[in-house]
C-alpha positions as CSV (number, residue, x, y, z in Angstrom):
1,X,42.4,-28.6,-39.2
2,X,42.5,-28.1,-35.5
3,X,40.4,-30.3,-32.9
4,X,39.6,-29.1,-29.8
5,X,38.4,-31.5,-27.2
6,X,37.4,-28.8,-24.4
7,X,34.3,-28.3,-27.3
8,X,33.6,-31.7,-27.3
9,X,33.7,-32.3,-24.0
10,X,31.4,-29.3,-23.0
11,X,28.7,-31.0,-25.3
12,X,29.2,-34.1,-24.0
13,X,29.0,-32.6,-20.7
14,X,25.6,-31.2,-21.4
15,X,24.1,-34.3,-22.3
16,X,25.1,-35.8,-18.9
17,X,23.9,-32.7,-17.3
18,X,20.4,-33.5,-18.7
19,X,20.0,-36.9,-17.4
20,X,21.3,-35.5,-14.6
21,X,18.2,-33.1,-14.6
22,X,15.9,-35.7,-15.3
23,X,17.1,-38.4,-12.7
24,X,16.8,-35.4,-9.7
25,X,13.2,-34.9,-11.2
26,X,12.3,-38.4,-10.9
27,X,13.1,-37.9,-7.0
28,X,16.3,-40.1,-8.0
29,X,19.7,-39.6,-5.9
30,X,22.2,-38.3,-8.2
31,X,25.2,-40.3,-9.7
32,X,28.0,-40.1,-7.0
33,X,31.5,-40.3,-7.3
34,X,34.0,-40.1,-4.8
35,X,38.1,-39.7,-5.4
36,X,40.4,-40.9,-2.5
37,X,43.6,-38.7,-2.8
38,X,47.1,-40.1,-0.5
39,X,49.8,-36.9,0.1
40,X,50.7,-33.4,-1.3
41,X,51.5,-33.3,-4.9
42,X,50.6,-30.2,-5.9
43,X,49.6,-31.9,-9.7
44,X,47.4,-34.3,-8.1
45,X,45.2,-32.0,-6.0
46,X,45.0,-30.1,-9.1
47,X,43.8,-32.9,-10.9
48,X,41.2,-33.6,-7.9
49,X,39.9,-29.8,-7.7
50,X,39.2,-30.3,-11.8
51,X,37.2,-33.5,-11.0
52,X,35.2,-32.2,-8.1
53,X,34.5,-28.8,-10.3
54,X,33.1,-30.9,-13.4
55,X,31.0,-33.4,-10.7
56,X,29.6,-29.9,-9.4
57,X,28.7,-28.5,-13.0
58,X,26.6,-31.4,-14.6
59,X,25.0,-32.0,-11.0
60,X,26.6,-35.1,-9.6
61,X,27.5,-35.9,-6.2
62,X,31.3,-36.0,-5.4
63,X,32.8,-37.0,-2.2
64,X,36.5,-36.0,-1.7
65,X,38.5,-38.5,1.0
66,X,42.0,-37.1,1.4
67,X,44.7,-38.8,3.1
68,X,48.0,-37.7,4.7
69,X,51.5,-38.4,3.2
70,X,51.8,-41.4,5.6
71,X,49.1,-43.3,5.3
72,X,49.6,-47.1,5.6
73,X,48.5,-49.3,2.6
74,X,46.3,-51.4,5.1
75,X,44.3,-48.1,6.2
76,X,44.1,-46.9,2.4
77,X,42.6,-50.6,1.7
78,X,39.9,-50.6,4.6
79,X,38.9,-47.0,3.1
80,X,38.5,-48.4,-0.4
81,X,36.3,-51.4,0.9
82,X,34.4,-49.2,2.9
83,X,33.9,-47.5,-0.5
84,X,32.7,-50.4,-2.3
85,X,30.4,-51.0,0.6
86,X,29.1,-47.8,-0.2
87,X,25.4,-47.7,-1.6
88,X,25.7,-43.9,-2.0
89,X,29.0,-44.3,-3.8
90,X,28.7,-45.4,-7.9
91,X,32.1,-44.5,-8.9
92,X,35.7,-44.9,-7.0
93,X,38.7,-43.2,-8.4
94,X,41.9,-43.8,-6.2
95,X,44.3,-40.9,-7.4
96,X,47.7,-41.5,-8.9
97,X,50.3,-42.1,-8.2
98,X,50.4,-43.3,-4.6
99,X,53.6,-42.8,-2.3
100,X,56.0,-45.2,-3.1
101,X,55.4,-47.1,0.0
102,X,51.4,-48.2,-0.9
103,X,51.3,-51.1,-4.0
104,X,49.3,-49.2,-6.4
105,X,48.4,-52.6,-8.1
106,X,46.7,-53.9,-4.9
107,X,45.0,-50.8,-4.0
108,X,43.1,-51.3,-7.9
109,X,42.7,-54.7,-7.9
110,X,41.0,-54.2,-4.4
111,X,38.1,-51.4,-6.1
112,X,34.9,-53.1,-6.8
113,X,35.4,-53.7,-10.2
114,X,32.0,-52.3,-10.9
115,X,33.4,-48.9,-10.0
116,X,36.1,-49.0,-11.4
117,X,35.6,-45.5,-13.5
118,X,39.2,-45.8,-14.3
119,X,39.0,-48.4,-15.6
120,X,42.4,-50.0,-14.3
121,X,40.8,-53.2,-12.3
122,X,42.5,-56.4,-13.8
123,X,38.9,-57.8,-14.4
124,X,38.1,-54.1,-16.6
125,X,41.9,-54.4,-18.6
126,X,40.9,-58.4,-19.3
127,X,36.9,-57.2,-20.6
128,X,38.9,-54.5,-22.8
129,X,40.9,-57.4,-24.6
130,X,38.5,-59.4,-25.0
131,X,35.8,-56.7,-26.2
132,X,34.1,-57.1,-23.7
133,X,31.4,-54.6,-21.9
134,X,33.3,-52.9,-19.3
135,X,35.0,-49.5,-17.9
136,X,37.7,-48.1,-19.9
137,X,40.7,-45.7,-19.1
138,X,39.4,-42.1,-19.5
139,X,42.4,-40.9,-21.5
140,X,42.2,-43.7,-24.5
141,X,38.4,-43.3,-23.9
142,X,38.6,-39.5,-24.8
143,X,41.0,-40.1,-27.7
144,X,38.7,-42.6,-29.3
145,X,36.1,-40.4,-29.0
146,X,38.0,-37.2,-30.3
147,X,38.4,-39.6,-33.2
148,X,34.8,-40.2,-33.7
149,X,33.5,-36.7,-33.3
150,X,36.1,-35.5,-36.2
151,X,34.6,-38.1,-38.3
152,X,38.4,-40.3,-39.0
153,X,37.5,-43.3,-40.6
154,X,39.9,-46.1,-38.9
155,X,38.8,-49.5,-40.4
156,X,41.9,-50.1,-42.7
157,X,43.8,-47.2,-41.6
158,X,47.8,-47.6,-40.1
159,X,47.8,-46.3,-36.6
160,X,51.3,-45.6,-35.3
161,X,51.2,-44.9,-31.0
162,X,53.9,-43.9,-29.5
163,X,54.5,-45.2,-25.8
164,X,53.3,-48.3,-24.4
165,X,52.1,-47.5,-20.8
166,X,48.9,-49.2,-19.3
167,X,47.2,-45.8,-18.8
168,X,47.8,-44.9,-22.3
169,X,49.5,-46.3,-25.2
170,X,48.5,-50.0,-24.4
171,X,44.6,-49.6,-24.0
172,X,44.3,-47.2,-27.0
173,X,45.8,-49.7,-29.1
174,X,43.7,-52.5,-28.2
175,X,40.5,-49.1,-29.1
176,X,42.2,-48.9,-32.2
177,X,42.6,-52.8,-33.2
178,X,38.7,-53.0,-32.2
179,X,37.7,-50.8,-34.7
180,X,39.7,-52.2,-37.5
181,X,42.6,-50.2,-37.3
182,X,46.5,-51.7,-38.0
183,X,48.3,-50.6,-35.2
184,X,52.1,-50.3,-34.4
185,X,53.4,-49.8,-31.0
186,X,56.2,-48.0,-30.7
187,X,58.4,-46.9,-27.1
188,X,61.9,-46.0,-26.0
189,X,63.3,-49.2,-27.9
190,X,62.1,-48.4,-31.1
191,X,64.9,-47.8,-33.7
192,X,64.6,-45.8,-36.4
193,X,61.3,-43.9,-34.8
194,X,60.7,-41.8,-37.2
195,X,60.8,-43.6,-40.1
196,X,57.6,-45.8,-38.6
197,X,55.7,-42.6,-37.8
198,X,56.3,-41.4,-40.9
199,X,54.0,-44.2,-42.3
200,X,51.4,-43.1,-40.1
201,X,47.9,-42.6,-41.4
202,X,46.9,-41.7,-37.9
203,X,49.5,-40.6,-35.3
204,X,49.2,-40.6,-31.2
205,X,51.5,-39.5,-29.1
206,X,51.8,-40.1,-25.5
207,X,55.9,-40.0,-23.9
208,X,56.1,-37.0,-22.2
209,X,58.6,-35.2,-23.6
210,X,58.4,-31.8,-24.8
211,X,57.4,-31.3,-28.6
212,X,59.3,-34.8,-29.2
213,X,57.8,-34.8,-32.5
214,X,58.7,-32.8,-35.0
215,X,57.7,-32.3,-38.7
216,X,59.5,-35.0,-40.2
217,X,58.1,-37.6,-38.1
218,X,55.1,-37.2,-39.4
219,X,53.3,-37.7,-43.1
220,X,51.8,-35.2,-44.9
221,X,47.7,-35.4,-44.7
222,X,48.4,-37.3,-41.3
223,X,45.7,-37.3,-38.4
224,X,47.7,-36.2,-34.9
225,X,46.4,-36.6,-31.8
226,X,48.8,-35.4,-29.1
227,X,48.3,-37.1,-25.4
228,X,51.2,-35.2,-23.8
229,X,51.4,-33.0,-21.1
230,X,54.4,-30.9,-20.4
231,X,56.2,-27.9,-19.5
232,X,58.3,-26.4,-22.2
233,X,61.8,-24.5,-21.6
234,X,59.2,-21.5,-21.2
235,X,57.5,-23.0,-18.4
236,X,54.3,-22.8,-21.0
237,X,52.6,-25.7,-21.4
238,X,52.8,-27.9,-24.3
239,X,52.5,-31.4,-26.2
240,X,55.0,-34.3,-27.2
241,X,54.2,-32.7,-30.1
242,X,55.6,-29.7,-31.8
243,X,52.8,-28.1,-32.6
244,X,53.8,-25.2,-34.3
245,X,55.5,-27.1,-37.4
246,X,53.3,-30.4,-37.4
247,X,50.3,-28.8,-37.8
248,X,51.5,-27.4,-41.2
249,X,51.9,-30.6,-42.2
250,X,49.2,-33.1,-40.9
251,X,45.1,-32.9,-41.8
252,X,43.8,-33.2,-38.2
253,X,45.9,-32.1,-35.0
254,X,44.8,-31.6,-31.6
255,X,46.6,-28.5,-29.7
256,X,47.7,-28.8,-25.7
257,X,46.2,-27.4,-23.7
258,X,42.2,-27.9,-24.8
259,X,42.9,-31.1,-26.8
260,X,42.9,-34.5,-25.4
261,X,43.1,-33.4,-21.6
262,X,39.5,-31.8,-21.4
263,X,37.9,-35.1,-23.1
264,X,39.8,-37.3,-19.6
265,X,37.7,-36.1,-17.0
266,X,34.7,-35.7,-19.7
267,X,34.9,-39.5,-20.0
268,X,35.4,-39.8,-16.5
269,X,31.9,-38.5,-16.0
270,X,30.7,-40.8,-18.6
271,X,32.2,-43.7,-17.0
272,X,30.6,-42.4,-13.2
273,X,27.0,-42.2,-15.1
274,X,27.6,-45.9,-16.4
275,X,28.3,-47.0,-13.3
276,X,25.2,-45.3,-11.7
277,X,22.8,-46.5,-14.3
278,X,24.1,-50.1,-13.9
279,X,23.6,-50.2,-10.1
280,X,20.5,-48.9,-10.2
281,X,19.6,-51.4,-13.0
282,X,20.5,-54.0,-10.9
283,X,19.2,-53.2,-7.4
C-alpha cells in the first residue's frame, strides 16, 4: 500500500481553511506567515514560492522578505527583531541554508520562540526533548502525521531511523520515542547498516542519497517512510529508497514525490495557525 502524503495534506488544508474562513467571518485578522529569504538559491526560491502558494490556498496572509546574498548578519538580525515585534506576524521562517558568512544558529536563536514555526529555536528543541508543548520541526511532524493517518501502531515497535540531522533524523527519533517506540538511530558511521535496518518494523530514511535503501535493507512487511528528495541519474525526482524494489517487499511505503514532501509545508501551516491561536488567546 502506498501512502500519499499529498492526499493527507489536502485534507488537513481543508480543515485549516475552514478555521480561517470562520476567523474572517468574525472580522478578525487572518494568521500571517513571514518568510525571510537571503540570496538567490534556486531550490530556496522554489520552496518559498511553494509556501506562499500554500498560504494563499487556505486564506493565510503572507509576507516575503527577499534580501541579497551579501546581506550582513547584523542586518538580518535587525529584520528578525522587527518581525518579532510586528503584531501582525504570527510565524517567522528564515529559509535555510543561509549564505556561509551568516551564522544560521545565531539567527534562529533570535527568533521569538512563540513565532518559531520551523521549530528550530533552542527553547522549542528543549520542549520537544522534555515532551512539553512547543513547535515541532515540520518534516518530522509530517512523518508522524502520515503514520497516524495510516493507523500504524508505534508502541513497542522497533523503528530504525537512518540519518541524524537536527532538521529531521534527531527530532523524528524523539517523537517516535514519545509514542513508546523502540528507536535505533543509524548514520554514516554505522556498521552493518543493512543488518540493522532489516530488523525494523518501521524504517524512516533521511540521508539524501538517491535510492540508497534497496530491498536487502528491508524486512518483509515493514513500513517504509522515505524522507529523501534527490535527483536520480535520469534527472527525475527520487527518494532515498529504491521504490520499485522495496515497494514489493514492504506493507506500507511513501513515494517520492507526493509522499513526505507535501506534509512539510502542510505542517508549517499547522504551526502557523497554532502560533496565531496562542498569540490571540494571550492578547
